[in-house]
N, C-alpha and C positions, 0 to 999 in steps of 0.2 A: 512428445511434448517436454517446453525446456521449462525449469524452473531458476527465475533469478531475484538473488537475494539481495536486496540494498539496504544499508544499513544509515538509518538517520538517527540515532539513538545521541541523545546533547543538542539537539538540531529545531531551532522553533519554529511557528508558522511564518511565513509562506514555505518554509525547505522541503518540507517531508513532500506535501501536496504540488508541489514543484518537479523536483527529482521524480516522485512516481507518475505523472504527465508524461517527463520528457521520457523514462525509460519503458512504461507502457505502447508508448508510437512504437518503439523497435522492436515487438514481440508480435509473433505471430497469432492469429488466432488459438485458444488451447492453452496457451503457453500460462504461466502462474508465476505473478510476481506478488513476493513476498516483503514488504515494508517495514522494519524493525525499528519501533518510535518507542519514544518515551517522556512524549510531552501531551496531556492532557486536550491541548487543545486540536493536534494532528491527531489527533485517535479518533476526533470527531467530526472534522473535515474530509480527512482520505477516503475514510468509507462512503462517507455522504458524494464523495463526488464520482465515485468509483459506482453507487448505485444509480445516480442518476444517470450515468453516462451509456447502465445498459449492461456494467459485469456482476460476475458471481465477485460476491464478496464474503468471509466468514473474518472475523475476529476475534484473537487467541491472546488472553494473559498468560506471560512467559515467567512473568516475575511479578512481583510490588511493584506496580506503576510502570512495568514495561511491556509492551504490545506488540500485536507481528500483526498487520493486516493482509490476509491473505488473500489477492485478487485475479481473480481468470480471466483471461480476454477472452470476452464469446467477439466481438466483430471488431 
């Protein structure tokens, strides 16, 4: 299992979502993608997309206004 972190701090939608979608395609099943974001729009869109796509998702607030979206690739 690999864990890959992408830094999307300071980037507004749809950049974090597109980066997450592209990076997840490169990963193997069971790998984990951590998307670091500080934009509330992305905090909603990225987990929503990943859940709809069937992946396991957790969101952790790591600082005031900063989140990590943790996506485990399931297929």
